[in-house]
N, C-alpha and C positions, 0 to 999 in steps of 0.2 A: 525711857522717857514716855510719860503718859500723854494721851491725847487730852487737850483742853475742852471742857464742855463750854458751851455757849454761855453758860452763867458765870464762867470765870473771864470772859471777854466783855470788855465794855466798849461800846462804839460811841464816838462823839464826832461832831462836825466843828472843825475850826474855821474862822472866818479869814480867808486868804487877804482880805482887804482890811481886816480888823487890827487890833493891837498885835504887838510882836507875837509870833507863833511860840515863842519859849514862854511868854507870859500866860498864853492860853493853856499850854500844857501844865504849868505849874497850877493854874487855878483848877483844872480838871483833877490833878492829883490831890490838891487840897479837898476838893469835894469829895472824891472817892475815899480818902483816908480819914477825913474829918480833922485834918490838922491845919495849923497856920503856916504861912510861907516861911516863917523863921524856923520851922522844924524841918525844912526841906534843904537839901544841898543846893548849891548855885548851879543852874542850868546853863547859864550863859556860856561859860568857857567850853562846855561840852558840845552843843550842838547849835547854838544861836545862828551863827553864820551860815550853817547849811540849810537850816529851816527858813531863814530870811530869804535866802537866794531861791529856794524852791518856790516861795510865793512871789517874790518880787520880780523874778526872771525865769518864769517856769518854761520847761522844755514844751515842745509840741505835744497836744493832748495824746496823740497816738503813742508817745514815748511811755505814758503810764509810769512815770517816775515815782518812786516812793522812798523814804529815809525810814531806816529801823535803828532803833538804839535802846540802851538800858537806861533807866533813871528810876530811882528810888522804888525799888521793888517791883517795878514794871517793865516789860518789854513793849515799847511804843513803837507803831508804825504809822507814819503820816504820809498821806497820798498828796499829790499836786493839786487835787481839787479840794483839798481840806478835810477829807475823811481821815479820821483818826482811830487807832484801834489800841486799847490798853489791855495787856495780858499780865495779871498778877503773877509774879515769879517767887515771891517770898513772903 
């Protein structure tokens, strides 16, 4: 496995109080890939419940909880404060 360069990692901020976190992730991938949402697989069944819980009922800040998953050629890490990291895998 090779180390990822910073240019292969994209950082975004999700709004924990905004639209559904899964919608925000799909919008970020659409922007990164230049595709329409109809070209992406459904994300809801994969992670929506976990992400919604992370933002709607977050653990104490010192827990530093994060969720990491794969979605459409990216390894995505979401932290409870809304920080998101997208690492292209394919």
